[in-house]
N, C-alpha and C positions, 0 to 999 in steps of 0.2 A: 219362734215367736211370729205370729201373723199380724200383718199390718191391718188395723181396724178399717181403714178405707177399703182395702181390697176385700176383706172379710164381708163387709156390708154390701159390696158390689157383686159378690158371687151370685146371689139370687137374680140380680138384674142381668148378669152375663149369661146365666142359664136360660133365661127367657129369650135373650137374643139368639142363642144357639138353637132353641126350640122353635122359635117363630120367625126367624130371619132378622135382618138388620133393623135395629131400632135407631131412630134419629135422636141425637142427644138433645136435651132440653135447651142447651146453649149451642149456638152455631160455632163451628170450628174457628171461624175468623174472629170470634169474640174472645177466644182463649189467648191470653198473653203468650208471646213467642217462647219465652223461657219455660212457661208451664207446659206448652205443647211439646217442647223438647224433652222436658223431664218426664212427662207422662209416657211419651213414646219409648224413651229409654227404659223406664221402669217396666213397661210391658215386655220389652225385648229381654231384659234380664230375668223377668219372671218366667217367660216361656223357655228361656235357656235353662233355668233352674229345674223346670219340669222335665225337659228332655235329656238333660245330662245324666249319665249313668253313674258318674263318680259322686259319691255322697258329699264329700268335702266341697267339690266344685259346685254342686247343686245348692248346697247351703249358702255358699258365698254369693251365688247369683241371686238367690232369694233375699238375702240380707241387702244386697245392693238395690234390688227392686224396692224394698221397703224404705230404704233411705231416700231414694229418688221420689217415691210417692209422697213421703213427708215433705220433701222440698217443694214438690209440685203443689201440694195442698196449701202450703204457706203462700206460694205465689198466687194461687187462685183466691184464697181468702183475702189477700192484700188487694186483689182486683174486684172485691165485693161480689164474688161468685157464690151463690147459695150452696149450702152443704149438700142439699139434695142433688143439685146439678153436678157437684164435684164427685159424689159417689157414683152417679150414673156414667161419668166419663171413663172410669177405670175399665169397664167392660167394653166400651166403645173403642178405646185405644187398643185393647187386646185384639178386638176384631179387625181394627184397621191394620195392625201389624201383620196379622195372619194374611189378610187380603194382599198386602204388599208383597209378602213372601210368595204367595201363590201366583201372583201376576208375573213374577220374575222381573219386574221393573226395578229401577233404581230405588233403593230404600230412602226414606225421608232423612235418616241420619246414619252415620257410620259407627262402627264399633269404637273406633278411636274417639269420636266425638262424645259418645256415651261414657266412655271410661274417663274422659277429661272432666266430666261433671263432678267427679270427686276431687 
């Protein structure tokens, strides 16, 4: 089962990959802290689900990503963020996470913090 927010964001993410970084319609500092955390962790679980070779673990990561995306969407809706902006954020967070990994710097959140979201 694919999360509709991530499904709708796939074309936007493909454009980001094809044409480089796209600025989100909303500034990162306008995103509520809890939504930032949930979006980041959802991206982390999604990417882990893609790269994990064990099918059961992969499915668990992808389900966790969907749950966190739903939670983040609720936070963003409560903060009066437009649906179009919410959809655009998914790809931006995927890109942000990859950039953090590639930079080798400290990640925004830890695995333990993300697991605690449940």
